[in-house]
KEKE-52697 format. One record per residue (C-alpha): x, y, z; residue in one letter. Coordinates in pm, whole numbers, m for minus. Example, Ala and Ser with C-alpha at 12.3 -4.5 7.8 and 13.67 -1.06 7.14 Angstrom:
BEGIN
<rec><X>1230</X><Y>m450</Y><Z>780</Z><type>A</type></rec>
<rec><X>1367</X><Y>m106</Y><Z>714</Z><type>S</type></rec>
***
This chain:
BEGIN
<rec><X>8831</X><Y>12623</Y><Z>12081</Z><type>M</type></rec>
<rec><X>9023</X><Y>12652</Y><Z>11756</Z><type>K</type></rec>
<rec><X>8969</X><Y>12496</Y><Z>11414</Z><type>D</type></rec>
<rec><X>9293</X><Y>12321</Y><Z>11320</Z><type>L</type></rec>
<rec><X>9163</X><Y>12187</Y><Z>10989</Z><type>G</type></rec>
<rec><X>9119</X><Y>11823</Y><Z>10897</Z><type>E</type></rec>
<rec><X>9240</X><Y>11574</Y><Z>11151</Z><type>A</type></rec>
<rec><X>9527</X><Y>11354</Y><Z>11040</Z><type>S</type></rec>
<rec><X>9616</X><Y>11185</Y><Z>11369</Z><type>F</type></rec>
<rec><X>9368</X><Y>11127</Y><Z>11655</Z><type>V</type></rec>
<rec><X>9412</X><Y>10907</Y><Z>11965</Z><type>L</type></rec>
<rec><X>9704</X><Y>10721</Y><Z>11809</Z><type>G</type></rec>
<rec><X>9519</X><Y>10654</Y><Z>11484</Z><type>I</type></rec>
<rec><X>9650</X><Y>10799</Y><Z>11159</Z><type>K</type></rec>
<rec><X>9374</X><Y>10911</Y><Z>10922</Z><type>I</type></rec>
<rec><X>9417</X><Y>10887</Y><Z>10543</Z><type>H</type></rec>
<rec><X>9165</X><Y>11058</Y><Z>10314</Z><type>R</type></rec>
<rec><X>9122</X><Y>11060</Y><Z>9939</Z><type>D</type></rec>
<rec><X>8809</X><Y>11262</Y><Z>9878</Z><type>R</type></rec>
<rec><X>8831</X><Y>11217</Y><Z>9499</Z><type>N</type></rec>
<rec><X>8803</X><Y>10838</Y><Z>9533</Z><type>R</type></rec>
<rec><X>8579</X><Y>10852</Y><Z>9841</Z><type>G</type></rec>
<rec><X>8832</X><Y>10664</Y><Z>10054</Z><type>V</type></rec>
<rec><X>8887</X><Y>10700</Y><Z>10428</Z><type>L</type></rec>
<rec><X>9160</X><Y>10486</Y><Z>10583</Z><type>G</type></rec>
<rec><X>9269</X><Y>10437</Y><Z>10942</Z><type>L</type></rec>
<rec><X>9610</X><Y>10309</Y><Z>11051</Z><type>S</type></rec>
<rec><X>9739</X><Y>10211</Y><Z>11393</Z><type>Q</type></rec>
<rec><X>10096</X><Y>10154</Y><Z>11272</Z><type>E</type></rec>
<rec><X>10240</X><Y>10407</Y><Z>11522</Z><type>A</type></rec>
<rec><X>10066</X><Y>10230</Y><Z>11813</Z><type>Y</type></rec>
<rec><X>10184</X><Y>9889</Y><Z>11697</Z><type>I</type></rec>
<rec><X>10543</X><Y>10018</Y><Z>11668</Z><type>E</type></rec>
<rec><X>10516</X><Y>10156</Y><Z>12023</Z><type>K</type></rec>
<rec><X>10392</X><Y>9820</Y><Z>12159</Z><type>V</type></rec>
<rec><X>10668</X><Y>9628</Y><Z>11976</Z><type>L</type></rec>
<rec><X>10934</X><Y>9860</Y><Z>12122</Z><type>K</type></rec>
<rec><X>10781</X><Y>9827</Y><Z>12470</Z><type>K</type></rec>
<rec><X>10820</X><Y>9448</Y><Z>12455</Z><type>F</type></rec>
<rec><X>11160</X><Y>9467</Y><Z>12279</Z><type>N</type></rec>
<rec><X>11018</X><Y>9303</Y><Z>11966</Z><type>M</type></rec>
<rec><X>11073</X><Y>9595</Y><Z>11727</Z><type>H</type></rec>
<rec><X>11335</X><Y>9403</Y><Z>11529</Z><type>K</type></rec>
<rec><X>11108</X><Y>9104</Y><Z>11465</Z><type>C</type></rec>
<rec><X>11019</X><Y>9003</Y><Z>11110</Z><type>R</type></rec>
<rec><X>10660</X><Y>9050</Y><Z>10995</Z><type>P</type></rec>
<rec><X>10452</X><Y>8752</Y><Z>10891</Z><type>S</type></rec>
<rec><X>10095</X><Y>8737</Y><Z>10761</Z><type>P</type></rec>
<rec><X>9999</X><Y>8465</Y><Z>11011</Z><type>A</type></rec>
<rec><X>10281</X><Y>8343</Y><Z>11237</Z><type>P</type></rec>
<rec><X>10043</X><Y>8105</Y><Z>11414</Z><type>I</type></rec>
<rec><X>9761</X><Y>7935</Y><Z>11232</Z><type>V</type></rec>
<rec><X>9465</X><Y>7762</Y><Z>11395</Z><type>K</type></rec>
<rec><X>9550</X><Y>7398</Y><Z>11446</Z><type>G</type></rec>
<rec><X>9927</X><Y>7449</Y><Z>11469</Z><type>D</type></rec>
<rec><X>10092</X><Y>7189</Y><Z>11687</Z><type>K</type></rec>
<rec><X>10409</X><Y>7257</Y><Z>11881</Z><type>Y</type></rec>
<rec><X>10668</X><Y>6986</Y><Z>11902</Z><type>L</type></rec>
<rec><X>10938</X><Y>6917</Y><Z>12156</Z><type>E</type></rec>
<rec><X>11215</X><Y>7056</Y><Z>11931</Z><type>H</type></rec>
<rec><X>11042</X><Y>7399</Y><Z>11946</Z><type>Q</type></rec>
<rec><X>11062</X><Y>7417</Y><Z>12326</Z><type>C</type></rec>
<rec><X>11349</X><Y>7588</Y><Z>12507</Z><type>P</type></rec>
<rec><X>11632</X><Y>7342</Y><Z>12559</Z><type>K</type></rec>
<rec><X>11859</X><Y>7521</Y><Z>12804</Z><type>S</type></rec>
<rec><X>11829</X><Y>7735</Y><Z>13115</Z><type>K</type></rec>
<rec><X>11944</X><Y>8032</Y><Z>12908</Z><type>F</type></rec>
<rec><X>11666</X><Y>7983</Y><Z>12649</Z><type>E</type></rec>
<rec><X>11408</X><Y>7957</Y><Z>12930</Z><type>R</type></rec>
<rec><X>11551</X><Y>8272</Y><Z>13088</Z><type>Y</type></rec>
<rec><X>11523</X><Y>8460</Y><Z>12756</Z><type>C</type></rec>
<rec><X>11158</X><Y>8356</Y><Z>12722</Z><type>M</type></rec>
<rec><X>11081</X><Y>8492</Y><Z>13069</Z><type>Q</type></rec>
<rec><X>11197</X><Y>8837</Y><Z>12959</Z><type>A</type></rec>
<rec><X>10890</X><Y>8887</Y><Z>12735</Z><type>V</type></rec>
<rec><X>10543</X><Y>8874</Y><Z>12890</Z><type>P</type></rec>
<rec><X>10378</X><Y>8721</Y><Z>12582</Z><type>Y</type></rec>
<rec><X>10019</X><Y>8739</Y><Z>12709</Z><type>A</type></rec>
<rec><X>10056</X><Y>9113</Y><Z>12779</Z><type>S</type></rec>
<rec><X>10216</X><Y>9172</Y><Z>12439</Z><type>A</type></rec>
<rec><X>9938</X><Y>8993</Y><Z>12252</Z><type>V</type></rec>
<rec><X>9673</X><Y>9164</Y><Z>12464</Z><type>E</type></rec>
<rec><X>9821</X><Y>9505</Y><Z>12380</Z><type>S</type></rec>
<rec><X>9796</X><Y>9431</Y><Z>12009</Z><type>L</type></rec>
***
């Protein structure tokens, strides 16, 4: 066993410390980036809440052509959300 000093990255979690202020922060940004790349969504735009409770979807938001339906089949949305 070897002492490598303070941990800064463990199990995909980045650790931020500021001992002067007594702050310990954890970030999973690297994991989220990996998941987005896996599902080919790494170029998407961030949003604080893309879907809000009570949102209603209307007919004009549904795929209109065979090509649009085909594109939607390329992303397994349930698996992507579950990963996050």
